[in-house]
C-alpha positions as CSV (number, residue, x, y, z in Angstrom):
1,M,97.8,-15.4,48.2
2,K,94.7,-13.4,48.8
3,Q,91.9,-14.5,51.0
4,N,88.3,-13.3,51.5
5,L,87.1,-11.4,54.5
6,T,83.5,-10.8,55.4
7,V,82.5,-7.5,56.9
8,Q,79.1,-6.3,58.0
9,L,78.2,-2.7,57.5
10,D,75.2,-0.5,57.6
11,A,73.4,-0.1,54.3
12,D,74.1,3.6,54.2
13,V,77.8,3.1,54.7
14,I,77.9,0.5,51.9
15,H,76.1,2.9,49.6
16,R,78.5,5.8,50.4
17,A,81.5,3.4,50.1
18,K,80.3,2.3,46.6
19,V,80.0,6.0,45.5
20,L,83.4,6.8,46.9
21,A,84.9,3.7,45.2
22,A,83.4,4.6,41.9
23,R,84.8,8.1,42.1
24,R,88.2,6.7,42.9
25,G,88.0,4.1,40.1
26,T,88.2,1.1,42.4
27,S,85.9,-1.3,44.3
28,V,84.7,-1.2,47.9
29,S,87.0,-4.2,48.5
30,G,89.9,-2.2,47.1
31,L,89.1,0.7,49.4
32,V,89.0,-1.6,52.4
33,A,92.2,-3.4,51.4
34,Q,94.0,0.0,51.0
35,Q,92.8,1.3,54.3
36,I,93.8,-1.8,56.2
37,A,97.2,-1.9,54.5
38,E,97.8,1.7,55.5
39,M,96.7,1.2,59.0
40,T,98.8,-1.9,59.5
41,A,101.8,-0.2,58.0
42,A,101.4,2.8,60.3
43,D,101.1,0.5,63.3
44,E,104.3,-1.3,62.3
45,R,106.1,2.1,62.0
46,Y,104.8,3.1,65.4
47,Q,105.9,-0.2,67.0
48,R,109.4,0.1,65.5
49,A,109.7,3.8,66.7
50,R,108.4,2.8,70.2
51,E,110.9,-0.1,70.5
52,S,113.7,2.2,69.3
53,A,112.8,4.9,71.9
54,L,112.6,2.3,74.7
55,R,116.0,0.9,73.7
56,M,117.5,4.4,73.7
57,M,116.0,5.2,77.1
58,A,117.3,1.9,78.5
59,Q,120.8,2.7,77.2
60,A,120.8,6.4,78.4
61,R,123.3,7.1,81.1
62,E,122.7,9.1,84.1
63,R,123.5,12.8,83.5
64,G,124.1,13.7,87.2
65,G,120.9,15.7,87.2
66,R,119.3,17.0,90.3
67,N,115.9,16.2,91.7
68,W,114.3,19.3,93.0
69,S,111.3,19.4,95.3
70,R,108.2,21.4,94.5
71,D,109.1,23.8,97.3
72,E,112.6,24.3,96.0
73,I,111.3,25.2,92.6
74,Y,108.7,27.5,94.0
75,D,111.2,29.3,96.2
76,E,113.6,29.7,93.2
77,R,110.8,31.2,91.1
78,L,109.9,33.6,93.9
79,A,113.5,34.7,94.3
80,R,113.9,35.2,90.6
81,Y,110.6,36.9,89.7
82,G,109.5,38.3,93.1
83,S,106.1,37.8,94.7
């Protein structure tokens, strides 16, 4: 079921939207509906990807990595590449 939504825009924006809608063979309402549908779909994809990434990070196991200090990294680079 579709419902109405009232939006207030500047007169210039409305004029340009009408021109764009005419070029695309649709209405201003159609343009707005399409943009909102695309934005909400993109947000849903982002939220699913974020949740998936967070789940993977939570399930990741420790790899036995090492935590280097800034001084250790700097000393290693000096030893490798010289001063």
